[in-house]
Structure formats: structure tokens, C-alpha cells
PAZAPA-4460 file (N, C-alpha, C; in steps of 0.05 Angstrom, whole numbers, plus 32768, in hexadecimal, padded with zeros to 4 digits):
% residues 187
    n_x    n_y    n_z   ca_x   ca_y   ca_z    c_x    c_y    c_z   seq   type   mol
   7F86   7E83   7B07   7F7D   7E78   7AED   7F82   7E59   7AED     1      K     A
   7F99   7E52   7AF9   7FA0   7E35   7AF9   7F8B   7E25   7B09     2      E     A
   7F83   7E30   7B20   7F6F   7E23   7B31   7F54   7E22   7B23     3      L     A
   7F4D   7E38   7B16   7F33   7E39   7B08   7F33   7E24   7AF1     4      W     A
   7F49   7E21   7AE3   7F4A   7E0C   7ACE   7F47   7DF1   7ADA     5      A     A
   7F53   7DEC   7AF1   7F4F   7DD2   7AFF   7F32   7DCE   7B07     6      K     A
   7F25   7DE3   7B10   7F09   7DE1   7B18   7EF8   7DDA   7B00     7      F     A
   7EFC   7DE7   7AE9   7EED   7DE2   7AD1   7EF1   7DC5   7AC8     8      I     A
   7F09   7DBC   7AC8   7F0F   7DA0   7AC1   7F00   7D8D   7AD3     9      D     A
   7F01   7D92   7AED   7EF4   7D81   7B01   7ED5   7D82   7AFE    10      G     A
   7ECB   7D9A   7AF8   7EAE   7D9D   7AF4   7EA4   7D8D   7ADC    11      A     A
   7EB4   7D8E   7AC6   7EAC   7D7F   7AAE   7EAD   7D61   7AB3    12      K     A
   7EC2   7D58   7AC1   7EC5   7D3B   7AC8   7EAE   7D31   7AD9    13      K     A
   7EA3   7D44   7AE9   7E8C   7D3C   7AFB   7E71   7D41   7AEE    14      N     A
   7E71   7D49   7AD5   7E58   7D4A   7AC6   7E4A   7D65   7AC6    15      G     A
   7E57   7D7A   7ACF   7E4A   7D95   7ACE   7E4B   7DA0   7AB2    16      L     A
   7E35   7DAD   7AAB   7E33   7DB9   7A90   7E42   7DD4   7A90    17      L     A
   7E49   7DDD   7A78   7E57   7DF7   7A75   7E47   7E0E   7A81    18      D     A
   7E2C   7E0D   7A7E   7E1B   7E22   7A89   7E1D   7E22   7AA8    19      D     A
   7E1E   7E0A   7AB3   7E20   7E09   7AD1   7E3B   7E14   7ADA    20      D     A
   7E51   7E0E   7ACC   7E6B   7E18   7AD3   7E6C   7E37   7AD1    21      V     A
   7E5F   7E41   7ABB   7E5E   7E5F   7AB8   7E4E   7E6C   7ACE    22      K     A
   7E38   7E5F   7AD7   7E28   7E6A   7AED   7E39   7E6A   7B07    23      N     A
   7E48   7E55   7B0C   7E59   7E53   7B24   7E6F   7E69   7B22    24      I     A
   7E7A   7E6C   7B0A   7E8F   7E81   7B07   7E84   7E9D   7B0C    25      E     A
   7E6C   7EA2   7B02   7E5F   7EBC   7B06   7E59   7EC1   7B23    26      S     A
   7E4F   7EAC   7B31   7E49   7EAF   7B4E   7E63   7EB3   7B5E    27      W     A
   7E78   7EA5   7B57   7E92   7EA8   7B65   7E9E   7EC4   7B61    28      L     A
   7E9C   7ECE   7B49   7EA7   7EE9   7B43   7E98   7EFE   7B54    29      A     A
   7E7E   7EFB   7B56   7E6F   7F0E   7B67   7E76   7F0B   7B84    30      K     A
   7E78   7EF2   7B8D   7E7D   7EED   7BAA   7E99   7EF5   7BB2    31      Y     A
   7EAD   7EF2   7BA1   7EC9   7EF8   7BA9   7ECD   7F15   7BAF    32      L     A
   7EBE   7F26   7BA2   7EC1   7F43   7BA7   7EB4   7F4B   7BC1    33      G     A
   7EA6   7F38   7BCF   7E96   7F40   7BE6   7E9B   7F2E   7BFE    34      Y     A
   7EA7   7F16   7BFA   7EAB   7F04   7C0F   7EC0   7F0D   7C23    35      S     A
   7ED5   7F1B   7C1A   7EEA   7F25   7C2C   7EDD   7F38   7C40    36      F     A
   7ECC   7F4A   7C37   7EC0   7F5E   7C49   7EAD   7F50   7C5D    37      N     A
   7EA0   7F3B   7C54   7E8D   7F2D   7C66   7E9D   7F21   7C7E    38      K     A
   7EB3   7F15   7C78   7EC3   7F08   7C8D   7ECE   7F1D   7CA0    39      S     A
   7ED7   7F33   7C95   7EE1   7F49   7CA6   7ECB   7F55   7CB7    40      H     A
   7EB4   7F5A   7CAB   7E9E   7F66   7CBA   7E95   7F54   7CD1    41      S     A
   7E96   7F3A   7CCC   7E8F   7F27   7CE1   7EA3   7F28   7CF8    42      F     A
   7EBD   7F28   7CF0   7ED2   7F28   7D04   7ED1   7F42   7D15    43      A     A
   7ECC   7F59   7D08   7ECA   7F72   7D16   7EB1   7F73   7D28    44      Y     A
   7E9C   7F67   7D1F   7E84   7F67   7D2F   7E88   7F57   7D49    45      S     A
   7E96   7F40   7D46   7E9C   7F30   7D5E   7EAE   7F40   7D71    46      V     A
   7EC2   7F4D   7D66   7ED4   7F5D   7D76   7EC5   7F74   7D84    47      L     A
   7EB3   7F81   7D75   7EA4   7F97   7D81   7E92   7F8D   7D97    48      A     A
   7E85   7F76   7D94   7E73   7F6C   7DA8   7E83   7F64   7DC1    49      L     A
   7E9A   7F58   7DBE   7EAB   7F50   7DD5   7EB5   7F69   7DE3    50      R     A
   7EBC   7F7D   7DD4   7EC6   7F96   7DE0   7EAF   7FA4   7DEF    51      T     A
   7E97   7FA5   7DE4   7E81   7FB1   7DF2   7E7A   7FA2   7E0B    52      L     A
   7E7C   7F87   7E0A   7E76   7F77   7E22   7E8A   7F7E   7E38    53      Y     A
   7EA4   7F7F   7E32   7EB8   7F86   7E46   7EB4   7FA3   7E50    54      L     A
   7EAE   7FB5   7E3E   7EAA   7FD1   7E46   7E92   7FD4   7E59    55      K     A
   7E7D   7FC4   7E55   7E65   7FC5   7E65   7E68   7FB7   7E80    56      H     A
   7E72   7F9E   7E7F   7E73   7F8E   7E97   7E8D   7F91   7EA7    57      Y     A
   7EA2   7F9A   7E9B   7EBC   7F9D   7EA8   7EC8   7FB9   7EA1    58      Y     A
   7EBA   7FCE   7EA7   7EC3   7FE9   7E9E   7EDE   7FF1   7EA8    59      P     A
   7EE4   7FEC   7EC2   7EFE   7FF4   7ECD   7F14   7FE5   7EBE    60      E     A
   7F11   7FCB   7EBB   7F25   7FBB   7EAD   7F28   7FC4   7E90    61      E     A
   7F11   7FCA   7E83   7F12   7FD3   7E67   7F22   7FEC   7E64    62      F     A
   7F1B   8000   7E74   7F29   801A   7E71   7F46   8018   7E7A    63      Y     A
   7F4C   8008   7E8E   7F67   8005   7E97   7F78   7FF8   7E81    64      C     A
   7F6D   7FE4   7E74   7F7B   7FD8   7E5D   7F7F   7FEB   7E46    65      A     A
   7F6A   7FFB   7E41   7F6C   800F   7E2C   7F82   8024   7E32    66      L     A
   7F84   802C   7E4B   7F98   8040   7E52   7FB4   8033   7E51    67      L     A
   7FB6   801A   7E56   7FD0   800C   7E54   7FD9   8006   7E38    68      N     A
   7FC7   8009   7E25   7FCE   8004   7E09   7FC5   801C   7DF8    69      H     A
   7FD2   8032   7DFB   7FC8   804B   7DEE   7FCB   804A   7DD0    70      P     A
   7FBA   8059   7DC3   7FBB   805C   7DA6   7FD3   806D   7DA0    71      K     A
   7FE4   8063   7D8F   7FFD   8072   7D88   7FF7   8086   7D72    72      K     A
   7FFF   809E   7D76   7FFC   80B3   7D61   8012   80B0   7D4C    73      G     A
   800E   80BC   7D36   8022   80BC   7D21   8023   80D7   7D14    74      S     A
   8039   80DC   7D06   803B   80F6   7CF9   8047   810B   7D0B    75      G     A
   8044   8124   7D02   8051   813A   7D10   8044   8140   7D2B    76      K     A
   802B   813A   7D2E   801C   8140   7D47   8017   8126   7D57    77      N     A
   8029   8113   7D55   8025   80F9   7D62   8020   80FB   7D80    78      A     A
   8031   810A   7D8E   802F   810C   7DAB   8015   811A   7DB3    79      K     A
   800E   812E   7DA4   7FF5   813C   7DA9   7FDC   812A   7DA6    80      E     A
   7FDD   8119   7D91   7FC7   8106   7D8B   7FC5   80F2   7DA2    81      K     A
   7FDD   80E8   7DAB   7FDD   80D5   7DC1   7FD1   80E1   7DDA    82      E     A
   7FD8   80FA   7DE0   7FCE   8108   7DF8   7FB0   810B   7DF6    83      Q     A
   7FA6   8112   7DDF   7F89   8116   7DDB   7F7A   80FB   7DDF    84      K     A
   7F86   80E6   7DD4   7F7A   80CB   7DD7   7F7A   80C3   7DF5    85      W     A
   7F90   80C8   7E03   7F92   80C2   7E1F   7F7C   80D1   7E2F    86      L     A
   7F7A   80EB   7E2A   7F66   80FB   7E38   7F4A   80F2   7E32    87      M     A
   7F44   80EC   7E19   7F29   80E3   7E12   7F23   80C8   7E1F    88      S     A
   7F37   80B7   7E22   7F32   809D   7E2F   7F2D   80A1   7E4D    89      T     A
   7F3C   80B2   7E59   7F38   80B8   7E76   7F1C   80C5   7E7A    90      I     A
   7F15   80D7   7E69   7EFA   80E4   7E6B   7EE4   80CF   7E67    91      M     A
   7EE7   80BD   7E54   7ED3   80A8   7E50   7ED0   8096   7E69    92      A     A
   7EE7   8090   7E75   7EE6   8080   7E8E   7ED8   808F   7EA4    93      A     A
   7EDE   80A8   7EA6   7ED2   80B9   7EBB   7EB3   80BC   7EB6    94      M     A
   7EAC   80BD   7E9D   7E8F   80BF   7E96   7E80   80A6   7E9E    95      N     A
   7E8F   808F   7EA0   7E83   8076   7EA9   7E83   8073   7EC7    96      K     A
   7E8C   8089   7ED5   7E8C   8088   7EF2   7EA6   807C   7EFE    97      G     A
   7EBA   8078   7EEE   7ED3   806D   7EF7   7EE5   8083   7F00    98      I     A
   7EF0   8081   7F18   7F02   8096   7F21   7F1E   8090   7F17    99      E     A
   7F2A   80A3   7F09   7F45   80A1   7EFF   7F56   80B3   7F10   100      V     A
   7F6A   80A8   7F1D   7F7A   80B7   7F31   7F97   80B8   7F29   101      I     A
   7FA5   80CB   7F35   7FC2   80CE   7F30   7FD1   80B6   7F3C   102      H     A
   7FE9   80B1   7F35   7FF8   809A   7F40   7FFC   809D   7F5E   103      P     A
   7FFD   8087   7F6C   8002   8087   7F89   8015   8070   7F90   104      N     A
   8019   806B   7FA9   802C   8056   7FB1   8021   803A   7FAB   105      R     A
   8008   8037   7FA5   7FFC   801D   7F9D   7FFC   8019   7F7F   106      K     A
   8003   802D   7F70   8003   802A   7F53   8019   8017   7F4A   107      S     A
   8016   800F   7F31   802A   7FFE   7F24   8038   800E   7F0E   108      N     A
   8048   8001   7EFF   8055   800E   7EE8   8041   8017   7ED4   109      W     A
   802D   8006   7ECF   8018   800D   7EBC   7FFF   8017   7ECB   110      E     A
   7FEA   801F   7EBC   7FD1   8026   7EC9   7FC7   800E   7ED8   111      W     A
   7FBA   8013   7EEF   7FB3   7FFD   7F01   7F98   8002   7F0E   112      T     A
   7F89   7FED   7F12   7F70   7FEF   7F20   7F77   7FEB   7F3E   113      I     A
   7F70   7FFE   7F4E   7F75   7FFC   7F6B   7F5B   7FFC   7F7A   114      I     A
   7F5C   7FFD   7F95   7F44   7FFA   7FA6   7F2D   800B   7F9C   115      E     A
   7F15   8002   7FA1   7EFD   8010   7F9A   7EFA   8014   7F7C   116      N     A
   7F06   8003   7F6D   7F04   8004   7F4F   7F0C   801E   7F43   117      K     A
   7F22   8029   7F4D   7F2E   8041   7F42   7F44   8039   7F2F   118      K     A
   7F49   8049   7F1B   7F60   8045   7F09   7F75   8059   7F10   119      I     A
   7F8C   804F   7F18   7FA3   8060   7F1F   7FB7   8062   7F08   120      A     A
   7FC0   8079   7F02   7FD4   807D   7EED   7FED   806E   7EF5   121      M     A
   7FFA   8063   7EE1   8013   8054   7EE6   802B   8065   7EE7   122      G     A
   8040   805B   7EF4   8059   806A   7EF6   8066   806F   7EDB   123      Y     A
   8060   805E   7EC8   806C   8061   7EAD   8064   807A   7EA0   124      S     A
   804E   8086   7EA8   8044   809F   7E9D   804F   80B8   7EAA   125      N     A
   8060   80B4   7EBD   806C   80CB   7ECB   8086   80D2   7EBD   126      I     A
   8087   80E9   7EB0   809F   80F2   7EA2   80B5   80F8   7EB6   127      S     A
   80CC   80EB   7EB2   80E3   80EF   7EC4   80E6   80D9   7ED8   128      G     A
   80D4   80C6   7EDA   80D7   80B0   7EED   80DB   8097   7EDD   129      L     A
   80F3   808C   7EDF   80F9   8074   7ECF   80F2   805A   7EDC   130      G     A
   80F3   8045   7ECC   80EC   802A   7ED5   80FF   8020   7EEB   131      E     A
   8118   8028   7EE9   812C   801F   7EFD   8125   802A   7F19   132      I     A
   811E   8044   7F1A   8115   8050   7F33   80FC   8043   7F3D   133      A     A
   80E9   803D   7F2B   80D0   8030   7F33   80D6   8015   7F3F   134      Y     A
   80E8   8005   7F32   80EE   7FEB   7F3C   80FA   7FEB   7F58   135      K     A
   810A   8000   7F5E   8115   8002   7F79   80FE   8008   7F8D   136      E     A
   80EB   8019   7F86   80D5   801E   7F97   80C5   8005   7F9D   137      L     A
   80C0   7FF6   7F89   80B0   7FDD   7F8C   80BF   7FC8   7F9C   138      I     A
   80D9   7FC6   7F97   80EA   7FB3   7FA6   80EA   7FB9   7FC4   139      A     A
   80E6   7FD3   7FCB   80E6   7FDB   7FE7   80C9   7FDD   7FF2   140      N     A
   80B6   7FD2   7FE3   809A   7FD1   7FEC   808F   7FED   7FF3   141      N     A
   8092   7FFF   7FE1   808A   801B   7FE6   806D   801E   7FEE   142      I     A
   805C   800C   7FE5   803F   800E   7FEC   803A   800C   800A   143      S     A
   804C   7FFE   8018   8048   7FFA   8035   805C   800A   8046   144      K     A
   806E   8018   8039   8083   8026   8047   8078   8040   8054   145      M     A
   8081   8046   806C   807A   805F   8079   808B   8075   806F   146      S     A
   8083   808E   8074   8092   80A5   806B   80AD   80A5   8079   147      K     A
   80AE   809F   8093   80C7   809F   80A2   80DA   808A   8098   148      D     A
   80D0   8072   8092   80E1   805D   8087   80EC   8065   806B   149      D     A
   80DB   8072   805C   80E4   807B   8041   80FC   808E   8043   150      F     A
   80F9   80A2   8055   810E   80B6   8056   8127   80AC   8065   151      F     A
   8124   8097   8074   813C   808B   8082   814C   8079   806F   152      A     A
   813F   8070   805A   814C   805D   8048   8160   806B   8035   153      K     A
   8175   805D   802F   8189   8067   801B   8180   805B   8000   154      K     A
   8179   806C   7FEE   8170   8064   7FD3   8187   8066   7FC0   155      W     A
   8189   8052   7FAF   819F   8053   7F9B   8195   805B   7F7F   156      S     A
   817F   8051   7F77   8174   8057   7F5C   815E   806C   7F5D   157      K     A
   8150   806E   7F73   813A   8081   7F76   8147   809C   7F80   158      F     A
   814F   80AC   7F6D   815F   80C4   7F72   814D   80DB   7F7D   159      S     A
   815A   80F0   7F85   814B   8108   7F8E   8139   8113   7F77   160      K     A
   8143   8113   7F5F   8133   811C   7F48   811B   810A   7F44   161      K     A
   811F   80EF   7F46   8108   80DC   7F44   80F4   80E2   7F59   162      S     A
   80FE   80E7   7F72   80EC   80ED   7F88   80DB   8106   7F82   163      F     A
   80E8   811B   7F79   80D9   8134   7F73   80C4   8130   7F5E   164      E     A
   80CB   8121   7F49   80B8   811B   7F34   80A0   810A   7F3F   165      V     A
   80A6   80F7   7F50   8092   80E6   7F5C   807F   80F6   7F6E   166      A     A
   808B   8109   7F7E   807B   811A   7F90   8068   812B   7F7F   167      V     A
   8073   8137   7F6A   8062   8149   7F59   804C   8139   7F4B   168      K     A
   8050   8120   7F46   803C   810F   7F3A   8027   8106   7F4E   169      A     A
   802D   8109   7F68   8019   8102   7F7D   801D   80E7   7F8A   170      G     A
   8033   80DA   7F84   8036   80BF   7F8F   8036   80BE   7FAE   171      I     A
   8041   80D3   7FBA   8043   80D3   7FD7   802F   80E5   7FE5   172      F     A
   8019   80EB   7FD8   8005   80FE   7FE3   7FF9   80F4   7FFD   173      D     A
   7FF9   80DA   8002   7FEE   80D0   801B   8000   80D4   8033   174      D     A
   8019   80DD   802F   802C   80E2   8044   802A   80FF   804E   175      W     A
   801F   8111   803F   801F   812D   8046   800A   813C   8036   176      S     A
   8001   8152   8041   7FEE   8163   8032   7FFE   8178   8021   177      H     A
   8018   8178   8024   8029   818B   8016   803F   817D   8007   178      S     A
   803E   817E   7FED   8053   8172   7FDC   806E   8181   7FE1   179      R     A
   806C   819B   7FE5   8085   81AA   7FEA   8093   81A1   8004   180      E     A
   8083   819A   8018   808E   8190   8031   809D   8176   802C   181      E     A
   8092   8164   801C   80A0   814B   8016   80BA   814F   8007   182      L     A
   80BA   8162   7FF4   80D2   8168   7FE5   80E8   8173   7FF8   183      I     A
   80E0   8184   800B   80F3   818F   801E   80FE   8179   8030   184      E     A
   80EE   8166   8037   80F8   8150   8049   810E   8140   803B   185      L     A
   810D   813D   8021   8121   812D   8012   813A   813D   800D   186      R     A
   8139   8157   800F   8150   8169   8009   8167   8164   801B   187      S     A
***
């Protein structure tokens, strides 16, 4: 009200008639109820166009980023909602012809694009494998390590339990055709 009073005073000083001020007031009242939505719709349309551009021209990067920033569920079924969102995102990527693979020795902590434009699941998604164990693997250059070198090494953070979880997730599938054989080798 204070600003409107200043506007009316300024309008009268500048020679506007009362009818002109009432017309401006009427126009502003109509516009104010609608201007907020216009700005938001413009911002969302820009966001949508940029998202569609990325999805079309950089699909692997788009889906990898989407997987690394999952939609968080809320309420009593939060975990279930997150899992459904994750599965629908993976399915959408696969429908675009993108291969989504289990984690391997070239994977990172998060979802990663690896050779031939595949998206590999990140170690962070493996239940029972912590970041400390992952860091020890990376510090020892696990992506280039041979099976013999791996089993000869004394691991301090990457425990037997971490190894079993990693084997079950498929990280070491390139070392053997049998996950059970790998688990027996570490015993």
C-alpha cells in the first residue's frame, strides 16, 4: 500500500489523470495474478529444452548423471520408490540402446561411462562394500592389477567380507568364469 501511494503521488505530479491511474491499477491487478506463472513457465521451458538437448545429443552422459543423482523417496515406502525410480531410469537408458552393466574393475564409486559408451554401476551401489575398501582398491590400481597380484597382496581395509560382496556384484568377473572359484581362492 505504501508503494502504491507513492506511485499515485508520482503519477499526479507527472500529470496523469485519475482515470489513467485507475486503468493502470486495474491492469496491474490483473497482471500480478498471472506474471509469476509466466516467469516460471518460461524458466521451466528453458530447463526442459536444455534437458531434451542433453538427452538427445549426449544420452550416455544424461542417463549416467541421472543415475548419480537419484530421486529420493519419502514416506513409509521411500526405499521402494527409490528402487522403482532407479529401475525405470535403467530401463529408459536401455531403451535408448545404452548398455547398463554391473560394476567391474574399471568402475568408479559412482555410475561411470566406460569403453564403448556403456554405463557401469558404481561401487557405492553395492550393499556391504564401503568407501574405505573402495579407496584401497583404487590406491592399488585395481583396474590394471592381475588376479595373481591381487591374491598375493596383503589387504588392510579390503576385507574378506568386502571381497565376497565385490565378487557377488561381478567386479572380478573378468578374472574367472566362476565366482565361487574366486571366493575359494581368497579363503
